[in-house]
ROROMI-490785 format. One record per residue: x, y, z of N, C-alpha, C in turn; residue number from 1. Coordinates in steps of 0.05 Angstrom, whole numbers, always signed. Atoms other than C-alpha are relative to their C-alpha. Layout:
PT,X,Y,Z,X,Y,Z,X,Y,Z,NUM
...
***
This chain:
PT,+17,-19,+4,+1,+1,-3,+19,+25,+3,1
PT,-20,-24,+4,+33,+67,-26,-23,+20,+15,2
PT,+16,-29,-11,+15,+141,-6,+21,+28,-20,3
PT,-15,-29,+13,+37,+200,-39,-17,+25,-4,4
PT,+15,-36,+4,+26,+277,-49,+8,+20,-23,5
PT,-9,-15,+23,+40,+308,-120,+9,+21,+4,6
PT,-7,-29,+3,+50,+371,-94,+25,+2,+36,7
PT,-5,+3,-18,+90,+354,-30,+31,-1,-10,8
PT,-28,+13,+9,+168,+338,-29,+9,-12,+32,9
PT,-10,+36,-25,+207,+272,+5,+46,+11,-5,10
PT,-41,-4,-6,+287,+293,+34,-3,-35,+1,11
PT,-4,+36,-3,+311,+206,+32,+35,+8,+19,12
PT,-36,+3,-2,+374,+205,+79,+3,-26,+5,13
PT,-1,+33,-2,+397,+141,+59,+34,-6,+2,14
PT,-31,+1,-11,+464,+115,+96,+12,-22,-16,15
PT,-1,+16,+19,+466,+65,+44,-2,-27,+10,16
PT,+4,+33,-16,+442,+11,+90,-44,-8,-16,17
PT,+39,+12,+13,+372,+6,+40,+20,-19,-26,18
PT,-3,+8,+34,+377,-38,-25,-24,-13,-10,19
PT,+23,+0,+29,+339,-47,-89,-4,-7,-11,20
PT,+2,+24,+13,+310,-87,-129,-29,+11,-20,21
PT,+13,-5,+22,+278,-81,-203,-19,-16,-10,22
PT,+18,+19,+17,+223,-116,-237,+17,-9,-24,23
PT,-17,+12,+23,+246,-149,-310,-2,+43,-16,24
PT,+5,-18,+17,+215,-75,-347,+25,+23,+22,25
PT,-8,-25,+8,+264,-36,-307,-2,+33,+12,26
PT,+16,-37,+8,+218,+35,-295,+5,+3,+23,27
PT,-3,-21,-38,+223,+34,-215,+14,-10,+25,28
PT,-14,+13,-25,+265,+12,-157,-17,+2,+23,29
PT,+14,+9,-14,+229,-19,-103,+24,+11,+30,30
PT,-14,+4,-8,+269,+6,-43,+9,-13,+19,31
PT,+15,+6,-36,+281,-34,+28,+24,+2,+18,32
PT,-25,+7,-20,+333,-35,+88,+3,-15,+7,33
PT,-13,+29,+17,+376,-79,+83,+4,-7,+30,34
PT,+6,+9,-29,+370,-78,+164,-24,-18,+10,35
PT,+30,+14,-5,+289,-99,+176,-10,-6,-34,36
PT,+0,+15,+35,+281,-115,+100,-28,+14,+0,37
PT,+31,-19,+18,+211,-67,+95,+25,+7,-28,38
PT,+3,-24,+39,+201,-38,+29,-11,+27,+6,39
PT,+14,-40,-10,+196,+38,+50,-16,+22,-14,40
PT,+10,-28,+21,+192,+73,-22,+3,-1,-30,41
PT,-5,+7,+7,+194,+67,-81,+7,+29,-24,42
PT,-9,-28,+26,+229,+113,-144,-2,-6,-26,43
PT,-5,-9,+14,+229,+128,-204,+12,+22,-25,44
PT,-9,-26,+14,+260,+176,-260,+1,+2,-26,45
PT,+1,-6,+20,+245,+209,-315,+22,+6,-6,46
PT,-34,-15,+16,+303,+246,-358,+4,+23,+15,47
PT,-3,-30,-21,+286,+316,-316,-14,-11,+19,48
PT,+7,+2,-34,+252,+286,-249,+10,-28,+5,49
PT,+7,+27,-23,+253,+238,-192,-28,+6,+10,50
PT,+18,+7,-19,+197,+212,-170,-12,-28,+20,51
PT,-1,+13,-12,+172,+178,-110,-31,-17,+11,52
PT,+32,+6,-14,+115,+129,-72,+4,+2,+37,53
PT,+10,+26,-14,+107,+107,-5,+4,-16,+19,54
PT,+18,+16,-7,+104,+49,+38,-18,+14,+25,55
PT,+16,-16,-28,+41,+69,+80,+1,-24,+22,56
PT,+0,+13,-34,+53,+15,+133,+28,+4,+13,57
PT,-23,-8,-26,+120,+32,+161,-12,+31,+7,58
PT,-5,-15,-4,+85,+93,+185,-15,-1,+28,59
PT,+18,+15,-30,+55,+97,+264,-39,+22,-11,60
PT,+27,-14,-2,-16,+114,+277,-20,+7,-18,61
PT,+11,+8,+18,-53,+93,+216,-26,-17,+7,62
PT,+24,+12,-5,-132,+83,+224,+4,-33,-14,63
PT,+14,+41,+15,-151,+0,+217,-13,+4,-17,64
PT,+15,+12,+36,-200,+34,+169,-6,+17,-21,65
PT,-16,-16,+22,-159,+67,+127,-13,-18,-25,66
PT,+16,+6,+27,-190,+58,+52,+20,-25,-15,67
PT,-12,+21,+9,-153,+3,+9,-12,+9,-23,68
PT,+26,-2,+14,-164,+18,-58,+26,-11,-24,69
PT,-5,+11,+9,-133,-42,-105,+13,+8,-35,70
PT,+1,-4,+24,-97,-30,-174,+19,-12,-13,71
PT,-27,+21,+12,-74,-80,-222,+11,+16,-36,72
PT,-28,-27,+26,-18,-33,-274,+9,-32,-29,73
PT,-3,+22,+18,+2,-105,-307,-14,+3,-39,74
PT,+6,+2,+24,-34,-87,-374,+5,+24,-17,75
PT,+2,-28,+8,-7,-7,-375,+25,-8,-11,76
PT,-15,+2,+5,+36,+4,-421,+31,+18,+15,77
PT,-22,-11,-13,+111,+40,-400,-21,+36,-1,78
PT,+11,-17,+6,+91,+99,-433,-32,+8,+22,79
PT,+26,-16,-1,+16,+112,-400,+16,-12,+38,80
PT,-16,+5,-41,+56,+85,-323,+18,+14,+1,81
PT,-18,-23,-9,+109,+146,-330,-29,+22,+6,82
PT,+26,-20,-6,+43,+187,-343,-15,+5,+24,83
PT,+19,-11,-23,+1,+167,-285,+33,+2,+30,84
PT,-28,-6,-12,+70,+168,-247,+6,+27,+6,85
PT,+0,-37,-11,+89,+245,-252,-21,+16,-1,86
PT,+27,-18,-6,+19,+262,-239,-15,-6,+23,87
PT,+14,+4,-20,+1,+224,-182,+25,-2,+19,88
PT,-31,+9,-31,+80,+207,-140,+0,+26,+10,89
PT,-9,-17,-20,+113,+255,-93,+25,+4,-30,90
PT,-25,-1,+30,+164,+287,-158,+12,+26,+10,91
PT,-22,-14,-8,+198,+333,-108,+17,-15,+18,92
PT,-12,+19,-12,+248,+291,-84,+24,-5,+1,93
PT,-29,+7,-18,+318,+285,-51,+12,-7,+8,94
PT,-13,+26,-9,+356,+235,-36,+43,+7,+2,95
PT,-15,-2,-10,+420,+241,+11,+25,-19,-8,96
***
């Protein structure tokens, strides 16, 4: 379950204690903590910008009645996926 704010800003302070997994399309990077193994966020870069979504299961105090919406993007063309990410994902991402 992911969350994002297209108008928000995300600063990631990664100290090298992460691992990255990419599926066959290699369009996005799933980033996990090397210590606990939890997938914390997903990154996607265009030619000009970095985008991200956060794993909301890593947050404290999420209400149990939160709405979960399942989406299937398996039939989505790469161009459509990039357009969706650029509209819906956090577009102001700084990685340190």
